[in-house]
Residue, then its C-alpha position, 0 to 999 in steps of 0.5 A: x550447466x546441468x550441475x547448478x540447474x540453470x535452464x536459461x542459456x540466454x541468461x547465462x550467456x548474457x551474464x558471461x558476456x558481462x563478466x568477460x567485459x567488465x572483469x578488467x581488474x580480476x586477478x588471473x586464477x593461475x597466479x593465485x593458485x597454490x603450487x600443487x603436487x600431482x597426488x594432492x586433490x585440488x578444491x576450487x573456491x571462488x572469491x567474489x569481492x569488490x576489489x576496488x574498495x578497501x574492504x575488498x582488497x583486505x578480505x582478498x589478501x587475508x584469505x590468500x595469506x590465511x591459506x598459505x599459513x594453513x598449508x605451511x602448518x599442515x603440509x601433510x594434508x592431501x587437499x589444497x584449496x585453490x582460489x579464483x578471484x573475481x571483482x564485482x566492482x560493487x555491482x550485484x549483477x556483476x557479482x551474479x555474473x562472476x558466480x555463474x562464470x566460476x561455476x561454469x568455467x572453474x567448477x568451484x566447490x564454494x563461494x565467498x562473497x562480500x557484505x552487500x545484501x542484494x549481492x548475497x541474496x543473488x549468490x545464495x540463489x545460485x548456490x541453492x540451485x548449484x548446491x554449492x556453499x556460499x559464505x557471506x562476510x558481514x552481510x545484514x541479518x534478514x528473514x528473507x535469507x533464512x530460506x537458503x540452506x547453502x548460505x552461511x553468514x559470518x557477521x556480528x550478532x545484531x540481537x546482542x548489539x541491539x541489547x547492548x546499545x539499549x542497555x547503554x542508553x538506559x544506563x544514562x537514563x536517556x528516554x529517546x534517541x534520534x536515528x541517523x542512517x544511510x538510505x541504502x538497502x543494506x543499511x535499512x535492512x540491518x537496522x530494523x532489528x535494532x529499531x524493533x528492540x528500541x520499541x520493545x524496551x521503551x526507547x522512543x525514536x524521536x525522529x529518523x533521517x536517512x542520507x546517501x553518499x549523494x546527499x547535498x550538504x544543504x539538505x543534510x544541514x536542514x534535516x539535522x537542524x530540524x532534529x536539533x529543534x525537536x530537542x534531539x540530543x542523543x543520536x544513533x548513527x548507522x551508516x558507512x564510513x564515507x557518509x559518516x566521516x565526510x558528510x554527517x559529522x562535518x555538518x553536525x559540527x557546523x550546527x554546533x551539535x558536536x559540542x557539550x550536551x550531545x551524544x553520538x553512538x555508532x553501531x557495530x556495522x558502522x564501526x566495523x567498516x571504519x578504516x584509518x580516517x584522516x586527521x580532519x575526520x577524526x577531529x570532527x568525530x571527537x567524543x563519539x562512542x561506538x560499538x565494534x565486534x570484539x577481536x581478542x588480542x593474541x600472538x597469532x593475530x599480531x603475527x598474522x597482521x604483521x605478515x599481512x602488512x608485508x604481503x601488501x603490494x608496495x603501492x598499497x603498503x606505502x599509501x594511507x588507504x590500507x593501514x590495518x586489518x579490518x574486522x571482516x579481514x579477520x573473519x575471512x582468515x577464519x573462514x579460509x581455515x575452516x574451508x581448508x579443514x572441511x576440504x580435507x575432512x570430506x576427502x577422507x575415505x571413511x567420511x561421506x559428508x558434503x563440504x557444507x556439512x563439514x564446514x558446519x561441523x568445524x570446531x577450532x580457535x581462530x583469530x576472532x575467537x571460537x569458530x562454530x557455525x550455529x543455525x548457518x551463522x558464525x556470530x560475533x556476540x561480544x562487542x568492545x565500546x570505543x571512545x574516539x579521542x583526538x586522532x585515535x581511540x580508546x576502549x572504554x569497556x565491553x558488552x558481553x553476550x551474557x548481557x553485561x558491561x565490563x572493563x579491565x577491572x570488574x564485571x557488572x550489569x551497571x553501565x556507569x560502574x563498568x565503563x571507563x570515563x567517557x570523553x563526550x563531545x565538547x571535551x567534557x566528562x559530564x554525560x549529556x542529559x537526554x531530554x524526555x519527550x514530555x520534558x522537552x521545551x515546548x516548541x512553537x509551531x507556526x501554522x498557516x490557516x485558510x481564512x476565507x471563512x466560506x464554510x465556518x463549520x470547517x474552518x473559521x478564523x478570527x483576529x482579536x482587534x486588541x492583541x492582534x492574535x489569530x484564533x481558529x476553530x472548526x472541524x479541521x482545526x479540532x482534528x489538527x489539535x487532536x493529532x498534534x496533542x501528543x507532541x508538546x507543541x504550542x500552536x501559533x495560527x497565521x492567516x493565509x492572506x491570498x484567498x482560496x488559491x491553495x496551490x499558492x499556499x502549498x508553495x508558500x509553505x515549501x522551502x523551495x522559494x525564490x530568492x529575491x534581492x532587497x530592491x526588485x529590479x527589472x531583471x528580477x521581475x522578468x524572472x518572476x514572470x517566467x517562473x509564474x508561467x512555468x509553475x502556474x503560481x500567481x506573482x503575488x504568491x511568489x513575492x510573498x514566499x520570497x520573504x517568508x522562507x522557513x517562516x511557517x511549519x504547517x498549513x491547516x484547513x480545507x486543503x485537498x491533497x493534489x498531485x500538484x501541491x505534493x510537489x512542494x509539500x508533504x501531506x498527512x493521510x486524509x482525515x475526511x472522506x474521499x470523492x465528490x458528491x452532488x446535491x439537489x433539492x428533494x423532488x415532490x411530484x404528484x405522479x411519483x406512483x407511476x415512476x417505479x414502472x416504465x411505460x411499456x411495462x405498465x401497458x404490458x401488465x394492463x394487457x395481461x390483466x385483460x387477457x386473463x379475464x378474457x381466458x377465464x370468461x371463455x372457460x367458465x361462461x358455458x356452465x358458470x352463471x356468474x359469467x353469463x348474462x347480457x353482453x355488457x354484463x359479461x364485458x364488465x365481468x371480464x375487466x372486473x375479474x382480470x383487475x381484481x386479481x391485483x388485490x386478490x378480491x375477485x368474488x366469482x367462484x371458478x368451477x373448472x380446473x383449467x380456469x383455476x390453473x390460469x388464475x394461479x399462474x397469473x396471481x403468482x406473476x401479480x405477486x412478483x410485480x406488486x412486491x417489486x413495485x412496492x419496493x421501488x416506490x418506497x425507495x423513490x419516495x424516501x430518497x431521490x436518485x441524482x445523476x451527472x448524466x441528465x436526459x438529453x431532452x432536458x436543457x439549460x441546466x445550471x451547475x453550481x460549484x465552489x468559486x475558485x475550486x479547481x477540483x469541482x470544475x475539473x469534473x463538470x462540463x465546460x462553461x461553453x457546453x450547450x446543455x449545461x452552464x456553470x455558476x460559482x458560489x461562495x458559501x453554504x448559504x448561497x448553495x441553499x439559496x440558489x438550489x431552493x429558488x432553482x437558479x441552479x439545478x444541482x451543486x458539485x463539490x467535495x464531500x466535506x463541503x456538501x456535508x455542511x450544506x446537508x447538516x444545515x438543511x437536512x430536510x430540503x436537500x439530498x446528496x448522491x455520492x459519486x466515484x472516488x475522484x479526490x484524495x480528501x483533506x490533509x494537513x500540509x508540512x514542509x518536505x521531509x518534516x518528521x511530523x508527517x508520519x507521526x501526525x498521520x498515525x495519530x489521525x489513523x488512531x482518531x479514526x479507529x477510536x471513532x473520534x473523527x466521526x464524533x468531531x464530524x457529527x458535532x460540527x457538521x450535524x450529519x445524520x446518517x444515512x445522508x447519501x442516495x448511493x443505492x436507490x433503485x431505477x424504474x423497473x423495465x419490461x426486460x427484467x420481467x420477460x420471464x414472468x410474462x413468458x410463463x404467463x403467456x405460455x400458460x394462457x396459450x395452453x389453456x386456449x389450446x385445451x379449450x379449442x379441443x373441447x369445443x371440437x369434441x362438443x361439435x364432432x357429430x355435426x362436423x362429421x356429417x358436414x364433411x362426409x362427402x369429402x372422401x380423403x378426409x374420412x380416413x383422417x377423421x377416423x384416426x383423430x376420433x380414436x385419439x380423442x376417445x383415448x384422451x382421458x385426461x381432457x375429461x378430468x381437466x374439463x368435464x364434457x357431455x361427450x361419452x364413449x358410446x357416442x364416440x363409437x357411433x361416430x367411428x361407425x358412421x365414418x366407416x359406413x360413409x367410406x364404404 
């Protein structure tokens, strides 16, 4: 356990339990080990394969036979490689459990695994921790595998293959291809390099479609038919033998796509996985061209193949399942020889290399050619091009690592001159003429259009009474035309006759329609009723859809993307803003200037104005004549001085530093209050803040919404709500009319509809944008339509280039900003507590200092009046000494009290005590 760094004993125990339960087909290690003599060193190698598959059986038997041949030739070697085989049954988790078991119980020095990407990644992780080489046969090239230093991949050169297929396509002047692949991790991962190479070399991928082993024939036929209708004639196939021979090509044959005018190219991973197919499969693939890793013919290969066939068990040798050695079987032979050489090399006395380093240093000529590991990979970079004819195949040329085609006669970069004659599908030698994207026949796209015309700036549909031709215009239509313009389609618009129920529209476009008989019987009507209850669709819509299957290709209009509709169709990315908004008339109130501050803040501010005036009056009235006079005059000065600080207009001159201190602090507070008031008032007078949550004292609100819109109704209160009622409206004109005559308090709807209302009435209404609760408008296509990602990319381009905004401004006439998302709320007292605390403390300090000065001025009188109270005289002496020493008070507030008088007071107090 310590050797390979597994810390979690529970995980290992679980994996070992799985391995002990599930390896029923695993072979006995002892039966597969070579007979050893005592002085020879045993090197254990684990073999983790899917022994239930043809490929697993071929690789397992090839490795075992290769080691036997190696030690028969090199009998003097002091080491022997001993195999321990485990079956993964095609499950990555079982492969991981097998590796853990081999490392723990057998202590293997290296592991050989199959071609599964996930299996390779899991075993590479274990090998990295255990510092044990892991050799993967025919696993896909992936950037995520590069980080594993102990992983060695034996595979064909994907880069060379991509260049070869691209050169083959260019050689016949084909500008675009359709890609058909197996929708599994291994196949998706391995095709990405080829896809990137196509893009870099101007090979347009017209469409892509993925199938699996479980794909139904009907679905495959529908997808292939759409690709054919798009004008695809050249297909690149990247999938396993099972899916290709038993699913893809039989379906293509039924659609007439295996006849004249079509070309099919198989990738190397596909061809390398092929074994002997039955006669029916061969006939279905007539004329197909494939790239396959090149294995040079040699006497050694023939001898080994002959021995390998004889070594097969009788039940496998006589059957048709295994009839020839595969590409992976040849590579497995060379890997086994490399391991045997490396094992011997590491046991030499003067060598300190590890097994991994020894494998990387191996150089020899194997059955597949020159064996040399570079950058942790053994790459087969030469490919033979084969043409499937009848029940067999023939080589038509080679693709060399130097970037050229060749045949038996010559070598050149020209495709036509260096390939043998190709028999194409249909038995013709005339190469198919792949249509260029711009030269393909214009296909008519039948488009359903929402036709309620309630918001004509979004969608407006009209029918010519003479020709009965439907025309459409509006913002949604312009965006759709711009998104479809690169794809060479003729657009035929068709009215949607069932109003604003767009759930039914999605169902009408869907290919999942109910098949009805010509004569609707009672039983059929009952089934329709049941289906309506289950799907929440209207019976008319289902009856309409039952006769319209595959009649429409897309739907355009003010269609919101919803989860329910997405169950039937595929949406493009949204082309409008997301979310709901509310619109209300702009308010015009004569008391708007009071709204920036709350009532408690108004009262507190007024109280501090008066308090400041009183404190300044108390400080200044003894010596400042402007604060003296009759009582009415002094009261007027108090209020005038306090409120005049609001505009800094007070004319009275202050003579005392204490009053100047109080006024300075208060003026600072007034500055903060006035600036905040001004900013809030400006915001409130510019726009009006509208909220969903009204004051609970306001009752009988009426909310307007678009009639038939489930989106707007879902976020508004129910009609039975006692504080709010609902009213359905149909057009933007009704929105404006009911808002202005106050029949509705506000309108709730999606942003595109509200933009139309604001564009038509920019000075009368204001909108508050709410949270993003809807997905915006999108275009609908049938499930799996290849146009969906293409149109989405075009919408993204229109948005990036600013064309969407230009179209929106042109149709909706919106002038930004049109929302009130960031308006200010009234300022509360709580937000200004700090300002008033500072002002209050400064005022209290001023009152305290003023009280001390008042005591100093009247000290002689107080002492004489209290001289009879003996205990208080001691406190008076102490306090008088402190007042004498308090020099700062004379600086803040000049006083007639001087030091000689204070000394006399002290003396008088002492005499009284005596």
